[in-house]
N, C-alpha and C positions, 0 to 999 in steps of 0.2 A: 388524516390522523397523524400525529407527531410521533417521533421516536422517543422512548423513555431512556433517560440516562441512568447509569448505575447509581448515581446519587439518589435516585428516586426508589431504589430497591430496598426492601425491608431485609437488611442484613444484620443478624444478631450473632452472638457467640454461638458457635456450633453450626451455623448455616453453611451448607456445602454449595459452593459457587463453581459452576462449570464455566471456565473462560476459554472461549475459542480464540486462540491467537494465531498469528502467522509467523511461526518460528522456522519457516522454510529458508534457513540461512545457508550461505555458501560454505561447504565443508570440503576440505582436501586432506586426505590421509588422516582423518580423524581430528583435524585441527579446524576450528571455526575461524573463518577469514573476516567476517563482519558480524558484529553483534547488534547492529542498529535495530533490527526487527525485534530482538528480545527487549532491548531498552525501551522501545516505543510502547510496550505493553506494561511496563513496570508500574506506572501511576495507577492503572486500573487494578492490577493484582494487589498492590500494596494497600489500596483503598479498602479492599475486602479483608485483607489480613489484619489491618489496623482495627477492624471492627470485631476481630476474633473469629473470623470465618475460616473454614477449611477450603482451600482452593485446589481445584483439579484443572490443570492446563491441558487443553486439547489442541493439537496441531497436526499438520502433515509435513512431510519432507520429501521433496522431489516427486517422482511418479509412483513412489511406494516400494522401492527396492531397498532403501536404506533405513537403518534404525535411527531413532531420535535420541538414543542414549547419550551420544557425545554432546548433543545440544543441551540436554538436561543437565549434564555435568558442567557445561559452561555456564548455564543459568544460575547455578549455585553461587557463583561469585557475586551476583547481583542481589542475593538475599542473605547477607552475612548474619542476620539475627533470626532467620527462619530456616527450619529444616526443609530440604528439597529432596524428594525421593522419586526415582524412576519406576514406573509400573510397566513391566514388560508385557504382561497378559492379565488384564483386569478381571478376567473370568476364571482364572486358574486358582483354585482355592489352596492347592498344595505347594505352589511356588513361593519362595521368600520374597520375590519381587513381583508378585501377582496380587490377587484379591486381598491377601492378608495386609498388604500395605494400606489399602483403603479402609479396612476394618480397624486398623490401629492409628489412622491419621488423627492428629490432635489439632485443636484450635490453633490458628496461626501458622499452620504448616502447609506445604505445597506438594502435590503429587503431579507428576508429568506423565501422561499416557504415552505409550508407544505410538508411532506413526499411524495416524488414522487410516491412511491408504493401504495399510496391511490388511484392512478388513473391507467393509462395504461403504466406504466414504464417498467414492466417486459415483456410486450407483444411486445415490439419493434414496437410500433404502429405509422404509418405515420401520422394519424389524430392528435394524441396527440402531436407528434413532431411539427406539424404546429401550434397547439395552443400555445405551449411553445415558438416557434420561433417568434411569433407575439409580444412578450414582449421585445425582445432584438435586438441589432444591430450587435453584434459579440458574438461568443461562445468561451469559454476557457475551456479545459478539465484539471482540477486539481485533477483528481480522478484516478490515475494510478491503484490503488488497486481495482478498480471496472471495469477496462477496459478489463478484460477477459470476461465480460458479454455482450451479444448482446442485450442490453436494449435501450429503446427509447432515453434517454438523452445522451447515449454514442455513438450510431450508427447513429441515424436518424437526430439529431440536426445539426451535422456538414455538412449534405447534404444541409441544408437550410440557413445557415449563414456562413459568413467568420469565419474560425476556426483556433484556435491556442492552443498551449500547455502551461500550467502553469509552473512555475519554478521548483516545486517539481516533476511534471510529467517528465520533461526533465531530471532532475537529476537521477531519477529512471531508465529511459530509457538508459541514457548514462552509468551509473555505472554498471547496470546489463548486458549491451552489452559487457562490458569488459570481462565477464566470458565466452563469446563465442569465444574470441580470446585472451586468457590470456598469461601472462608471464609464463615461466616454470622454475623449477618444479611447477606444479599446483596440489594442494591437495583439494579434494572435501570431505567435512564432512557432512554426511547425517544421520539424526536421526528422531525421532518422531514415529508416529503411522500409517499414511495413506499410506499404501503400494501401493494402486491402483494409487494414484496421483503422487507418487514419483518414481515408477518403470520406467516411460518414461525418467526420468532424468538420471537414471543409464544407460539405453540403449544409450542415447545420449552422455553422458559425458565419456563413455568408450573410445570414439574417440577423446576426448578433454583433459581430465585430465590425469595426470601421475599416480595418485592413488586415489581411492575412499574408504573412511572409512564409513562403514554402522554400526550404533549403535542404541541404544534405542530399543523400541519394534519392530522397523522395521527390526532389525538384524535377528530375528528368521525366519520371513516370507521370507526374502531375501535369507537366507542360504538354505531354503527349495526349493526355486523357481529358483534362478539364477544358470546358469552354472558356473562351476569353472573358475575363471579368475585371473591371477596373479596381476592384477591391483586392485582387490577388497580385502579390509582388513576388518576383523571382530574383535570384542572385544576379548581380551585374557581371557581364563577361561570360566566361565559359560556365554554362549551367551544370555541366558534368564534372566540374573541378572537384578535387578530393578534399578541399577545404574552402571556407569562405575567404575571399580575397579582401584587400584593404578597402577597395571601393564599396563592396557589399557591406562591410562592417561600418563604414562611415555613413552610408545610407541608413542602416539600421539604427545607428546612434542618433541620427536626427529624428527618426520616427519615435524612438524611445523617449527623447526629450519632450515630445509633444503629448505622449500618451499619459492617461491617468490610471489605466488598468492594463496589465500585460499578462498574458498566459503563454507559457513556453513549454513545449514538449518535443524532445528529440534533438540530437546533436547536429551541428552544422557541417560536420565533416566525417570522413571515414575513420572513425575513432579506432576501429579494430586494427587498422594499419598505422596507427599512431598520429593521425591528423586530428589533433584536439585544440590547436591554437585558436581557431575561430570560435569554438564553443566556450573556451575559457575567457576569451576577450568579450564575448557576449555576456557571460555571467558577470564580468567586472562592470560592464556598462549598466547592467540591470541593478547591481549593488549600489550604484551611484544615482540611480533614478529615484525620483520622489513618488513615482507611481506605485500602486499596489501591485505586487508581483507574485504570481503563482508558477511554480516550476514542478515538472514531474516527468516520469518516464524512466524505465530501468537503465537505458543506455545513457541518458543524461546524467543520472545519479552516479553511474559508474565512473564518469569523468570528473564530476564535482565531488571528489573525495573530501573528507573532513579538513585535510590540510589546505586544500584549494579554497574551500568555502571560508575557512578562517583567514587565509591570506588576503582574500578580496572582501572580507566582512559582508558576506552575502546575507541579506536580511529578509528576503522574500519567504513565503510559505513553501516548503518543499514537501510535496506529496510523495509518499512511498508506495502509492497504490498500483503503479505499473499499469497492467492491462485493465484493471478495475477503474482507473482514472479515465482511460479512453472510453470505456463502456458507459461510465456515468455521464461524461460530458456529451456523448452521443445520444443517450436515451433519457437523461435527467433522473435516472434511478438505477437500482441494481436489484437482483433477486434477493440478496441479503438484506437490503434496506426494506423491501416490501415485507419480508418475513418478520421484521421487527415492528411493523406498524399494526 
């Protein structure tokens, strides 16, 4: 069964659309440091608003200790022609930023709920799902990056409302699915730190990829743990080096020239200590490749900031899914995907 796009939803003037986003953005002293996750949801939200819908944005922030109010305030900048209101307590009828906001919400306006993790979000609670469902007519998942979590707004809400996927959700799903049936030669470049979460990818892609390069801090653990396999390539020289050396990058450059499909997840060096040169050099080589390129992973994206991507004209698909990307590649699906089917 396929996933339905928001374009297939019957949205009319006055329809109340619950959009589950991932506005879990980095915040420091009340200042939003990166708005890319807000921006990635705009196409979906504006699609509903343009049809005269009322949109209620659902999201979490962190582990549930911090308010989403500063994020909602930042989001106002992206809706210059639409009123955006923060809803601190949707069930409080006496609060000016509570239930009354929803009762007075007009067509083409946006309400942003408080951090879902203030309530029963992580518990995958049916009762909480029913409370949320009462506020809307249809549900849209625009939070692919959270869809590996079996949480209330990801799993339970689609059971109670007509449900659809947002534009970015579908793009992530479709692009990452290409890695499961890729063109060949297929080169998989895997770096970073989290061996336990990335080992399943090595096991799975040994049957899919033509070659797997394992670098970064991951290389040492992988060399100690994995059986020898001709498909697996490690850095040249000191495998425990803090960054990829010239010889390793030259070798990767030759592999990249031969490949038609490349999947990359994780930095090649200890970026937390400032060793990013190898990772940036790899991004530059990939930007010059004629292969289809998919890049993902939170640490990788932390290095490939907008100014770097612009400077090297990076053209590959950049997944913002983080842990969800790893889970999807390992399992070919996610709980949030299954809930939409």
